[in-house]
N, C-alpha and C positions, 0 to 999 in steps of 0.2 A: 504494500500500500504506500509505503514511503517513496518507492520508486516512481509511482504515478504522480505524487506531489512534486518531486524533483523534476521529473520530465515536463510536467505542465509549467512549472516555474521557468525552466530554461527555454521552453518553447515560447512563452510570453516574452521573455527577454530578447530572444532572437527576433521576434516580430517587431519589437520596439526599435531595434537597431538596423532594420532593413534600410536600403538606400532611400533617401527622402526626395522622391520625385514630386514636384508640386501637384501634378495631376493625380497621383495615387496616395498622397499624404493622408487625405481624409479617409480613404479606404483602409489604409494600414492602421490608422488610429482606431477606426471602428472594429477592425479585426482584432487588434490587441485588446481593446475593451471587451469584446465578445469572449476572447480567450481567457481574460482575467475573470470575467463573470462565470465562465464554465469551470475554471479552476476552483473558484470559491464554492460553487455549487457542489463540485465533486468532493471537496473537503468536508462540507456540511453533510453530504450524503454518507461519507465514510464515518464521520463521527456519529451520526444517527444509527448507522448499521451496528456499530459496537455497543451503542446503547440498547438497541433492539435485540441483538444477538450476542450477549456477553460470553456465552459458552464458545462460540466460534472464534471470537477474538482471543479468548484465553487459550484455546487449542493452538491457534496460529502463533501466539507468543511462545508457548512451550515448544512448538516445532522449531521456531526460529532459534531458540536457546539451544536446543539439541543439535541443530545443524551447525551452529557456531562452535559448540563443543567438539563435534566431529572434525570440523575444519581446523581447529586449533591443534587437535591430536595429529591430524595428517601433516600439518605444517611442522610440528615438532619432530615427527618421525623422519620427514624429508630432510630437515635441518641436521638431525643426528647422522643420517647416512652421508651427507655431504662433508661432515666434519671428520669422519673416520679416515685415517690414512690408508692409502692404497699400498698393498704389499707387493 
């Protein structure tokens, strides 16, 4: 879910910095405003989802923590393999 917020944020930033041709400036501004409104709506919907479905959000949080733990273990094992001297 965080990825969607980040992607929407950067998408809106890119839209704000597109070349400013006087003919399309108004269209770009409207598009950026529309994107910002969509991003705010998505954030509100996500917050409401966790309010309506706390069990799903809790399960996702636990899954994320477990995945992080497995990735840390994998990184640790790979680091140890690289540190061992070659015979």
